[in-house]
N, C-alpha and C positions, 0 to 999 in steps of 0.2 A: 504494501500500501503507498504511495508517497506522501507525503506531508504538501499540503497546500503552498505554492506557489514555487514548488520542484523543486523544494529543497530536500536534502538526507531524509531517504524515509527513517521514520523510526522503526529503534531495533522490534525484534517482537518478543512476546511473554515467553519468557521459560517456567516450565512448572516442573517442577520435582518431584518425586516418590519419600512419603516419608512412610515407613513399614515398621508397625510393632511387631513381637513377637511376646510370646506369653510361654512360660519356664516355670520349673521347679513342680513340687509334689502339691502345691497348694491349687487354690483358682482364684481369680479376681477378676478385674476388668479394667480396661485403660479404655479414658474419652481425654479429647483436645480441645485447645479453645486456640484460633476460631474451629470449629464444627470441621468433624472428617472422619478423625477416627471414632470409634466407638467396640474397642477391642475384645472379640465373644460377636460381635457382629463384622464388622468394619473393621480388619487390622494393617489396611494400608489406605493411604489418600494422598491426591497431586496435589500441592500447593505452589501457590506463585513463588517464585525467585527472592529470597530475600525474608519472607514472610518468617517470624516469631510464631514458634507454636509452642503451648506451654500444653504437658501432659500429665494427667491426674489416676492415680493405680487408687481400684478400692479394693481390697479382697473382702472375699464371699466363704459366709460356711466359717468354720473352725480352720479358717486361714489368715498369715499374715503378709505383709508386703516385706518384702528382704532387700531389694535394691534393682536399681538400675543399672545397664550395661550398654556398651555402643557406644550411642551419641552423647550418653548419660550417664552419669556413676551416682553409688551415692542412694539415701532413702529419700532425700529433699525432694523439691519441686523438678519438674524436669522440662527444661526450654531450651530448644533445638531451632538456633535460626538454618532453612529452609535453603541452602543457595548451592545444592548441589544431593545428590541422592545419597538418605539417611536411613541409618538400620538403629532402631533400640531395639532391646530388650526389658522386660518387667518380670521378676520375678517373686511367683509365692510361696512360699513355702506351709504345710502343716504344722498344726503346732497339736498339743496334747493341751492345750486349755482353750478357753473359748476369748473372742471379742468385745469390751468395751469400749464402743463411740460414744464422744463427748461432741454435740454438734451447739455451739454460740448460738444465741438467736437475740431479735431485742434493737432498741435502737440506739442502744450505746455498749459498751466495749467490758470485756471484762477479761481475766484468767480461769482456767478450771484445775486444779492439782491433783495426785490420790495418792492415799499412802494403803497400800504400799504400791513404792515409785511406780511410774512408766505412764499415766496422762499427765501432759503440761499442755493443757489446754491454750493453742495460741503457736503453740509450736506441735507440739503431737497431740493430735484427737482421740485417737485410736490408738488401741494397744490388749494384747494378748495376755489375759492370767489365769493361773491353771485353775481347773477344775475344784472348784468349794472354797474360792480363794473369795473372802470379804473383802472390797473394796470401800473404803470413807473415799469421799469427792468433797472438795472442798472451794469455792466459789471466791473469789477476791474482784469488786470490782475496781475499774481503772476510774482516776479522776474525775469528777464530772456525772460519773453514774452509777445508780444502784444495782443490787441485784433485787430480779424483782421473782425468782424462783425459777424451781427444777420441775420438766415435765419427761413424759417416759417413763423411765422405771422407777424414778423417784419422784414426788412431789412437795410443796407447798414450799417454802424459805429456810426452814433450819438444815441440819446435815443430812448429805447424800449418801444411804449406804446401800450398798449391790451385793447379792450373793449371786457368783459367777456358776450358774450350773449351766447358762446358755449363754449366747451372746445375747448384751443386752445395750438396749442405748437411751442413754440420756441427754436433755436439751437442757442447756443453762439460759436465762434467760436476764438479760444487763438492759436497760433502758437508762436515758439521761436523766440526771436530776432536774427537778422542772424548778429550775433556777437560770439565770441570766447574767450574762457574761459582759464583764466590765476589763476596758483595756486602756492600759496604759502607756503612751509612747514615750519616749525620752526623744527632745531634739535640741538642737542648738551647738555652739562653740565649746561651752562650757560640760560642767558634769555636775550631776545633783541625784536626789533620790526622792521619790514620792511614795509615801503610805496611806494605810485606810482607818478609817474610823465607819463601822467596826474591823475588825484588820482583817487580811485576806490579800491585798494587795501591797507589797512590798519591791515597787519597781527599780531595779535594778537587780534584784533575784526575781523577784513574780511579778509577770506587768501585767496577767490577768486573772478572774478569780470569778468565778459563779458564785451571784447573793441572790436571795429570797427575792423574787417577784415583787415591786413596788418597792422593796427597800431603798431607803433615801443613804447613801456613802457619802462620808467627808473625805477630800482629800486636800493632802498636806504637803506641800513640798518643801526640800530642802537641801541647798546651794553647798555645794562641796568647796573647799578654801579655794580662793581664786576665781570664783565664779559666782552667776547673782541667775536668779531666776527672773526669766524676763514673759512672764506669762502663760495663759492658759490656752490652746486650740481645741478645735471640736465642740466636745458636749458640754464648755467650760467657756469662757473669755476675761480677758483682762487679767490681773495681777492678785484679786486679791483673793478670799478663799474660794474654795470648788466644791461645789454640794451635787450631788450626781443622784436623783432618782430612777431606777431601775426598771422601769416601764417596760423599756426594749432594751436590746444590746447598745450598749455604749462604748465610745473610745472617746479618750481624751488625750491629749498634746501638753507633754511638759517643756517649754524650750529653757534650759540651761545656757545662757552667753559667759564667755573668759571676761572679766572685768576691764573695764574701758578698752574693749575692741568694737568695732564696726559691724553690724550685725547685717540681717535683713529689714529688720523695723528701720534701722538707722541709713539705712545705704539705699531702699529703692523707695521709690514714690510712685515710677510706673507699669503697672503690668500689661501688656498687650498680647491677646491671644489670637488666634487663627487656626482654622481647621481646612485644607483643600478636602477633594474628595474621592475614596474607591480606590487604594494603592496599598497592598499588603506593603511587610519591612524586606521580603526575602525581592520581591519584585522591584523594588526601587534601590535599598540601599546593602540589599545581597551582595552585592559587588566592593564592597568597600573596603576590604582588606585589598583586593588588589589595587585600586586605587593607590593606598598608602605605599605597596610595593613599589608603584610604578612612579611614586611623583616624591619616592626616598624619605615617606611619613615611617616612624619608628611603626613596627607591628606591636602587636600589644594586644589582650583579650576579645575578643568581639565573634558572636555568632551569627553572623553572615550565611550565606553559603556555601556548604563545605567544599565545596571543589573547589575555593582560596583560599590564600592565594595559590596562583599556578604551580610555583617553585616551593610550597608548603604546604597544601590543601591538608584540611582535617578528616577530609572524606572523599566518596563518590558522589556525583552530584545528583540529588535527589529524584526520583522518579515519580510516577502517578500511573496504573492502570489505564490504557485508554478503550475508548467506544469500539467494541467488535463491527468490524469490517466486514462482518455477513451479514450485517445489519445497518445498510444504511437507510437515510433517511429515503421515505419517512418515518419509519420504522424510529422507538425513541433510544437515545442510547443506551446502552447495555455493557456492562462488563461481565466475560465470561472466562475460559478458556482457550479463548482466541484473541481476545485482547491485546493488540501491543501495548509495547512501557513504553511515553513519553517522556523521556529527560531533559531538565530544567536547561534550559539555552538560553541566547541572548536575541532580543530584539533590534530586528532593524526599525519597523517601521514607528515612527511615534504617535500613530493615532490607532486604535484598538476598538475591537469590539467589544460592548459590554461581558463580562462574566455576570453572575449574581452574589450577594453577601446576602440575601435575606435568609427567613429563618430555616426552611428548607434545607437549603442549599450548604447555607454554612455547617449546618448537623451534618449534613451528609457528608462536605468538605473533612469535618472534626472525624469520623468515622465511617464508610464508604457501607458496610455490615451492619451493624449498627449505632447508630446516631444517636443512640442516651446512653450510651454504656456508662459514657463517664472515662473509657477509656477513646485516645487518641493513636487512630493511626494516620491519618492525615491523607489518607488514598482517594476521596472522592472529588476532588477539583477538577481533575479532567472529567469526570464522566456527568458532575453539574453543569458544568458547563456545554459540555457539548450538547446535553439534555435541553436548557434553555436556547441556545441554537437554532438547535429544529424548532423549537415552539415558537420563535420570532423571526423565524426567515432569515436569522445572519449566513455569512458564507463558512462563519468554522465549523460546522456542524459534527467536527470531533472533538470541538473540547479544545483543542491544546493550545491556547493563547494564557490558559490558566497557567501553566508552566514558565511563561516568557518574563525575563526580566528586563531591566537597564543598566547601566552602567556610567561610569563618570565620563568617558566621550557625552553621550547623550546629556546625563543630570549634571552639567559641570557645577552650575552654579550650587546645587543642592550638595552636590561631593565635597566643593571645597567649603560650604560653610558648616556642613558635618566633622570635617575634621579641623577645623581652626574650633571651632564653638565645642557644645555640649553634644550629643547622642544618648540611646540608651538600647539597648538590645533588649529589653526585658518591660514594654511599651507595649499596653494595648489598647483595643479599642473598649469596651466598656461590657459591650455582649454580644452573642453570636446572632446579629441579625442585621436589616440597614441601616442607611442615614439617619432616617425621621428618630426611629427610638436611640439612638448612638447619639442623637444630636440632644436628643431630651436631657441624658445624662450630663451634657456639657453644663448646660445651663441649670438642670435642677437635682442632679445626681440621682435620676431614676426614671424609668418610662411609666409608671404609676400602673406596673402590669401589661404593659402596651408591648408587642414584637411585630406591630405594624403600623402604617404611619394613622392616624385617627383617622382621616377619612374613610380608613380600608372597613370599618366599623359604622362610620356616622355619627363615631365618639365624641362627646364633648371636650371642651377645652378643660386641661390640667390645670387643678387647684393649684398644684405643689408651688410652694416659695423657691424661685429660681433667683441665681447669685446677683440679677442687679435690684430684685428687691428687696436684698440683703443689706447692699449695701446704699439705697437710698435710704431705708431704715435705719443705716448708721451714721449716716450725714458722708460718705466716701463719695466723691465724683466719679463717674461712668460714662461712658456713651458706647454707641453701636454703631461701627461706620459699614455701611452699605453700596456698593457699586451701583450704581440707576442699572435700572432694566433695558431694554432697544428703546422705550420712548422717550429716554431721558431725563425722567419726573424724578426729581430731588425733594419733593415737598414728603413731611415723616407721611404721609397716608400711604403713599407708591412705595416708600422704602419701606415700609412695617412689609408689604405683600412679599419681599425677598427675604426677611427674614425669618428665623427660625422659632422666635419671641409670637410668632402668630399662633403654635401649639397651648399656648398656655394661658391663663386668664387674666395674670398680666400684662401680658404682652397689649391689649388693647388699652391699655391705662395708661402704658409707655407710648402708644400714639397718641392719645387724647391729652393726659394730663404733662406727658413727660415730653414734649414735640423736638425741644433742643436737643434732647439725647440720641434721636435717631438721626444721624448723620450721613450725608453723600461721602466717597472714601475721599474726593478732592476735599472736604474739612480735613481727614486725616493728615495729608500732606501738610495742608496750611499748619493745621497744631504743633505738627513734629518740628515746622520749620521756626517759629515762632513761639516754641516753648509751651504750650498752651495744653498739652497731654493732659487729659482727666487720668485720677488715682488707676481707672482699671479702665479698659477698653479691650473690645471685639470687632473684631473684621467679617463680616458674613464671605461666605465664597459668591464670587462673584460667577455665580451659575448660570443665570439668562444672556450672560453674552461669551459666552463660551471662555472663560477664565479661570475654571474650578478646577482644572486637569481629569473629569469623570472621563472615562470610557464611554465611547460612542452607544445612547440606544436605540441609533437607526444605523441602518447601510444608504448613507446621505453623499450629497457628490463633497459635500465640504468637510466632514467629520472634525469632530475636536482634536487637540495636538498637544502633547504635554508640553512641549518647548513654549508653546504661550502662556501659560498659568505659569507655568517655573520662572517666565520672565516677568508676568507681574506680581508674583509673590516678590523677587529678587528686587523690585521699583519702591515696594512698601518698607522691605528691611533695610535697604539703602539709605532712604531717605531715613529713618530713623540713626543710623550711623553716623549719618555724618552733621546728624544736628546738634542744637542745643541741650534736647529731650534725650540722647546719647546716656550723659553718666549717672544718671538713676534710674534709667530704664530697662525691663525685663521685654524681650521678645519670644513668645513662644510657639513654635509651627510645629504643626502634625498634621496628619489627615483624618477622617471621621473615622472610617471601615476598611477592611481589607479590600471588597470590590471584588471577592471573588477569586483573587491571583493569589499563588501559591506559595506559603511559608512553611517550614519546617518545625517551627517551635509550637505546642500545644498550647490553645488559651487554659488561663489557670483555674483555679479556685477561687473563689471571691466572698465577699460577702453579701449578703442580699439587702437591696438597700432601707424597703420600707415591710420583708416577709410579704411582699405579692406578688403571688405567682401570675402567668401571664394568662389574659381577658380573655384576648380577641386571637387565640390561635385558630383556625377555619377546618371543619370538617375535611380529615385524611390529612392532616397536617402531621407532623413529625413532634411527639409527645399528646397526641390524643388517644393513641390506642395502642399505646404504652410507652411508660413514662419511665424515668432512673435521672440519672445526676446534673444533667446539662438541662433539662427540662424546664429549671426553677431558673432565674436571675442570680446562681449562685457560680457562674463560671462570669470571665469576660471574653470577650469576642476574641481575635486573632491578632498577631502584631502589628503596628504602626508606624510609618516614620517618624521621628523627632529630630528637632532643632535647637538647639535652646540657646538664643543669642542676648548678650549683656555684655556693660565693660568688666562685668564681675565672675561672667562667666567660663572657667577653665577652661584650658587649652589642651584641644586633641583628647576630650575627657567623653567615658565609657561609663555611661550607670549599666549596671546588674541589677540593681534592685526592681523586684515586680511592682507594679502599676498601670493601674488604667489611667484615662486619661482626665479621670474627674480630680486627680491630683495637681491639677491647674486650680481646681477651684479651694485645694488646700492648701496650696499656695497661697492664693490670693487672703482667703480666711487666713491663715498666720500672719502675714504679714501685719493688715488690718484689724484686727482683733475681733474675728464676727466667730460666729457658730456654725458646726458643718449643718447641709442642707437634710445628710440623711447618715444610714451607718457605711454609705459605698466610700460618700470623698473621706468621712468619719476616718478610716480604716487607711489610705493611702498615706505615701509617703509626701511630705511639704518640699519638697524636693531643693532643701537646702546642699545636697550633695555637688549640685551643681555649681555652687559659687563657689567664690574666695573671695569675703569681704573684706579680708586685713592687705592682702597685696592684689590689688586689682589685676587682671593679665591684660585687658582691652581697654584700657582709659586711651588708647588710641585707635582703634579699630582696623580691621585689616583691608585692603583692599582687592574686596574678591573680583572673580573676573565675569564679564557680563554673558549672560547666557545665550549660549547659541541659539540660534536660531535657523530654520530650514530643515531638509531633510526629506530620507523618502517621506510620505504620508499615504498609506493605500490601509484597503479592511478586506481586498478582496482574497488574498492572501496572505502566508506566512513565513518567514520569521519578517 
């Protein structure tokens, strides 16, 4: 099969046989994850090249599992990477005794041990005891859990005593304690401790604790010698007493700074933030280490595409299974044993058809076989892009655009700025879905249960407090800068239509009561030049004039191209760097979501902002027929690019701290002493790790290259 545009054909998928043989005098079964092996019934299966297969051995009757041999050894878990034909033997032995099996259950965690020894559940949940042995089982709950009782051969919550005259099974149930978690984060250039009344928090040592629902907890900061307490952020503000009522999970940040040293609060007076559209981290910044190698910058830890730099790669180029070529359109894209392997490759066109980042597609990208599992296989990007292309009538019906990436030759401005200033290889969009709900998180640290735009279900505007309402209440100056639409109108009502504040009930209040705070982008340029920037400013994407870097939604004769969008961004950042506003400003630049483009790092567990589950999933959507860890808003979405620009930004800095971009809200809240909007932004880092306020690295800003313009722009073939 030839790839579009006459490029090299993608290599065909290789499948290898994994064979399991049962041996020994006993009996048992072996099963696999992913499914395929169910030994006793099917003792061999074919898996794709590189598939990691977990084998589980279960003894039957009066037998014990004696161990693995072949491609695995020992008696623990057997994990096989199928990159060639492989064979495993599972040995089951007979025993003069009987098997006692313990199964943990419930919402909590804990361990079960036995006397005489043999069971240590969490590690060994089955053991053969001699006939007639009286076995005493003891259950110990983990912190934050409680033992709820026995089932099976024992009952109640007291001691469990089993006489082994036959194989026996016992269930131990552990449930989460009915409490609410309080978390304390320490921040700043200094050191100190935080303690609680009632006892539980002793931060330095213990920074999280479960208190009773509704309990009021008093927190006390104590600065170390040479440090001062600078204040609270999150669910407390100011520098006075911090009292938290635990109706829901709460998070508080205590900032300690070295005495008489510059801080975020004393150094920064303006925070500007801007998100462009629909590009993943690997898709845009995956080749950054190669840029460093090519331009003489020192190498450092950076989790980009593993094939870079080419002289010292971290690993092979990643792949995804493609669409079965025997089922071309109008068939849907299906991944089968006939599917080719699509490898990460450099794009030449600066225009590209849109993949999809929506709820179902993002979950398919997370795990092609089991999207709700919580196990990230990151193998559904090509399939979802092919599916959407066939539905939309696009050219790339095989979805290979999802595996393409750009480098520093095309994105020369971004690569230069990410190298001079700060970036992160653990910076994520807030949820696994599309633009609208993610941008709700940017403004309010929640989508209030929405996985889709409000208009999908004709939902009313959200009443959740947005950051600009909090700033207004606190007397902090702010503006929202908006590029006018094609009509060129710059009145507040027209600009409002181009802003995502329209998703919130506070949006019309801004339009009608604070029209002076909705300004065209030309006002931003005059504000930076005149030194009249507000304390906080958001720049909305220039979507209506095709400068937001969004992939093309349709196969038009004049598709959007990324260089035009990057050039527009450069005009905004460069204007700040040469202005009187530079000396005390931060400009945070990122993207709202990954757009459906490949990234090799899994979304990360996170906290629900408000314990509101998805409310607008459509019939047949992922998570409507089967649930799992990724079905609630307790995971981030995929990684997106980040550049942190400031005179205080550390040079060539890469953060490895896991965060989603509600950390921008946390930075604003920390600087200006306002409360967190939800549990999500409260749980983020405050981003101060990106800065050196004592020795500002960029009092004189660098001179970046002009973003290159022109180049190949087409949609009808790849690369």
